[in-house]
C-alpha angles and dihedrals in degrees: 000000000000122000105192128201107222097176120128092262087070093059092109094040107042094089091053090049090051091049092049094050093048093045091049096050091043091055097048133078114265111285142141118280133188126207120194121177121201133190135156134271093260094118093058098060130030095213135002089255088065090067111121109199090208091063117051118221117269107262109239104200134097158331097205100219120199117211121193108209091195084072111069091206090059090050091056092044092051093050090051092046092050091051091052094057108118134183118236142140119029130140123117097330120117114266121222101222094129091047089052090050091047095053089045090055091046089053090051095046101093093055130076103242091212094063123083 
């Protein structure tokens, strides 16, 4: 599984992350992979003063997408999805890395992690 930081601080790194993910899955035996991007809630509010405590910030993580590499269509879809990851946002807003990790683990839960 890959939980990918897509905040603005990754602008100079996102291409390297894409290359590493694609190289890793190309070098491994067919398996199931999950990719989960996470960001922050920057896009929801212009400034911190815009925060309305009655409306929670829009979570900016996920979805946790499961790709089955035994299915050639999923392999192509995953490659395309990885290449569309972009870095944006950032600043002093909270990032949702743990939320991204959590939904990734929830997506993995039904499978035995020792099986291909």
